[in-house]
Kinemage of the C-alpha trace (Angstrom):
@kinemage 1
@onewidth
@group {chain A} dominant
@subgroup {mainchain}
@vectorlist {calphas} color= white
{ca met a 1} P -46.981 81.214 -102.466
{ca tyr a 2} L -49.857 79.226 -100.740
{ca thr a 3} L -51.340 79.757 -97.394
{ca asp a 4} L -53.681 77.492 -95.231
{ca ile a 5} L -55.384 79.668 -92.627
{ca ile a 6} L -57.094 77.408 -90.032
{ca thr a 7} L -59.221 78.758 -86.896
{ca tyr a 8} L -60.168 76.744 -84.109
{ca lys a 9} L -60.650 76.149 -80.477
{ca leu a 10} L -59.019 73.565 -78.410
{ca ala a 11} L -60.683 70.548 -77.144
{ca gln a 12} L -62.125 70.355 -73.384
{ca gly a 13} L -59.301 69.586 -71.048
{ca thr a 14} L -56.524 70.565 -73.612
{ca thr a 15} L -54.047 73.315 -72.870
{ca lys a 16} L -52.300 75.450 -74.781
{ca glu a 17} L -48.885 74.065 -73.527
{ca his a 18} L -50.036 70.507 -74.640
{ca leu a 19} L -51.164 71.804 -78.209
{ca leu a 20} L -47.478 73.288 -78.705
{ca ala a 21} L -45.929 70.322 -77.439
{ca val a 22} L -47.952 67.957 -79.574
{ca ala a 23} L -47.480 70.424 -82.755
{ca ala a 24} L -43.870 70.443 -82.095
{ca asp a 25} L -43.723 66.787 -82.513
{ca val a 26} L -45.981 66.990 -85.661
{ca tyr a 27} L -43.638 69.594 -87.060
{ca asp a 28} L -40.377 67.510 -86.517
{ca ser a 29} L -41.763 63.989 -87.493
{ca trp a 30} L -43.860 65.059 -90.292
{ca met a 31} L -44.819 68.462 -91.571
{ca ser a 32} L -41.183 69.835 -91.885
{ca his a 33} L -40.297 66.864 -94.143
{ca gln a 34} L -43.212 67.760 -96.816
{ca asp a 35} L -42.299 68.906 -99.953
{ca gly a 36} L -43.322 72.496 -100.608
{ca phe a 37} L -43.444 73.350 -96.760
{ca ile a 38} L -42.350 76.845 -95.800
{ca ser a 39} L -43.490 77.780 -92.367
{ca trp a 40} L -45.936 77.010 -89.597
{ca gln a 41} L -47.667 79.604 -87.169
{ca ile a 42} L -49.613 79.133 -84.458
{ca asn a 43} L -51.460 82.319 -83.003
{ca his a 44} L -53.777 82.735 -79.846
{ca ser a 45} L -56.605 85.233 -80.121
{ca ser a 46} L -58.324 86.986 -77.157
{ca glu a 47} L -61.584 85.108 -78.168
{ca glu a 48} L -59.816 81.732 -77.191
{ca lys a 49} L -59.660 80.852 -80.611
{ca phe a 50} L -56.821 79.746 -82.175
{ca val a 51} L -55.569 80.407 -85.843
{ca asp a 52} L -52.936 78.457 -87.608
{ca val a 53} L -50.949 79.939 -90.879
{ca val a 54} L -49.303 77.427 -93.086
{ca val a 55} L -47.430 78.703 -95.695
{ca trp a 56} L -46.498 76.269 -98.862
{ca lys a 57} L -44.680 76.802 -102.139
{ca asp a 58} L -47.879 76.327 -104.113
{ca lys a 59} L -51.538 74.708 -103.576
{ca asp a 60} L -49.994 71.449 -105.244
{ca ser a 61} L -47.422 70.936 -102.442
{ca ala a 62} L -50.344 71.772 -99.717
{ca asp a 63} L -52.922 69.137 -101.484
{ca lys a 64} L -49.974 66.464 -101.301
{ca ala a 65} L -49.204 67.175 -97.726
{ca gln a 66} L -52.896 66.710 -97.098
{ca glu a 67} L -52.578 63.457 -98.589
{ca ser a 68} L -49.918 62.478 -96.452
{ca met a 69} L -51.372 63.448 -93.146
{ca asn a 70} L -54.642 61.229 -93.854
{ca lys a 71} L -52.100 58.651 -94.904
{ca asp a 72} L -49.245 58.829 -92.423
{ca leu a 73} L -50.977 60.470 -88.953
{ca pro a 74} L -53.432 57.923 -87.356
{ca gly a 75} L -56.625 59.623 -86.597
{ca asn a 76} L -56.254 58.785 -82.702
{ca his a 77} L -52.919 60.837 -82.969
{ca pro a 78} L -52.520 63.095 -79.965
{ca trp a 79} L -52.282 66.226 -82.516
{ca phe a 80} L -55.977 65.676 -83.825
{ca met a 81} L -57.285 65.062 -79.909
{ca cys a 82} L -56.214 68.835 -79.344
{ca tyr a 83} L -59.068 70.403 -81.508
{ca asp a 84} L -62.961 70.837 -80.857
{ca phe a 85} L -63.753 69.647 -84.589
{ca ser a 86} L -66.924 71.584 -84.485
{ca ser a 87} L -65.054 74.608 -84.249
{ca ile a 88} L -62.676 74.288 -87.313
{ca ser a 89} L -62.755 76.440 -90.201
{ca ala a 90} L -60.324 76.712 -92.933
{ca ser a 91} L -59.661 79.183 -95.919
{ca asn a 92} L -56.779 79.456 -98.324
{ca val a 93} L -55.017 82.502 -99.977
{ca his a 94} L -52.495 82.821 -102.684
{ca gln a 95} L -50.119 85.708 -102.319
{ca leu a 96} L -50.085 88.521 -104.574
{ca gln a 97} L -47.464 90.886 -103.165
{ca met a 98} L -45.602 91.139 -100.197
{ca trp a 99} L -43.481 93.942 -98.661
{ca glu a 100} L -41.091 93.334 -96.085
{ca arg a 101} L -38.912 96.163 -93.887
{ca lys a 102} L -35.652 96.758 -95.399
């Protein structure tokens, strides 16, 4: 598996509720239809930062979704307006092992 980890702050005036409503629309209309998509988790930290964890089947799936996002979601889409772009940082990890409760 391949995981994108994105940390950010919300744009001024954007509420958590608005972020989640817009994200739900993006999930329903676009993300859930991407080949290799597994899950998307939005987390909120005590420092008023947000951390999204998006899990893909593999890096190729994540790369194709990025291309699709750039093509299929206009730059003025409400989802993009939620973010303080100066605060965004991203990293990627490849899962080596996972243990789950039996």
